[in-house]
N, C-alpha and C positions, 0 to 999 in steps of 0.2 A: 266498328264491325264492318267496315269496308263501305258504308253508305255515307255519301257526301250530301248534307242537307242543301236544298235550293231554296229559292224565294217562297216556294209553296210548303215547304216543310214547318210544321209547327214545332215550336221549342217545348220541351217537357213541362215547363212550369206554366206554359200558356195552356197546355192541355189540361194539366191538373187544375188549374183555376176555373177553367170552363166546366169541368165535370162537377166541380165542388159547387158551382154556381147553380147548376142544373140538376143537382142530386135529388130533389124533392119531385122531379118529373118521371122518376122510376127509370126502367131500362130501356129507355126510348130516344135518348140524346144521342146524336152523331156529332163528334166533335169536329170544329173547323168548317167553315164555309164551303171550301172546295169539296171536303168529304160529304157535306150534307146535299150539295147539288149532284154528286155522283150517286149517292144513296137514293135520291128521289127518283132516279131512273132505274135503278135496280130494285128497289123495294116499292112496288107500285100499291102495296097495301099498307095501310097505317101500321107502323110498327108496334104501338101499343095493342092494337086489336090482335095483331098477329101472336104476340107474346102470350096474350090472354087466351087465345084459340089453342095455341100449343100447349098450354098449361092444362087447360080444361081436358085436352085430349089425354094428355099423360096421366092426369088424376083419375079420369075413367079407366084407362088401361090398368093403372095400379089396383084400382078397386076391383076390377074384373079379375085380376090375377089373385088378389087376395081371397076373393069368394069362391074362385074355382080350384083353389088348393095348389096352384102352381107356385 
């Protein structure tokens, strides 16, 4: 696809292995040490908490839509 991997690029097998190893942690694992370092600066709130907040907000929105007839 025109992308040349460098020393920082994770191999697909390594990504898959890390995901499988951490699958029990839910939608909160960032693959790769370099990616985790970057993510810690971008996502200042705990990602699990953020996912739970967003899920609750969407659930509330869906409930409101269902009861209002929209």
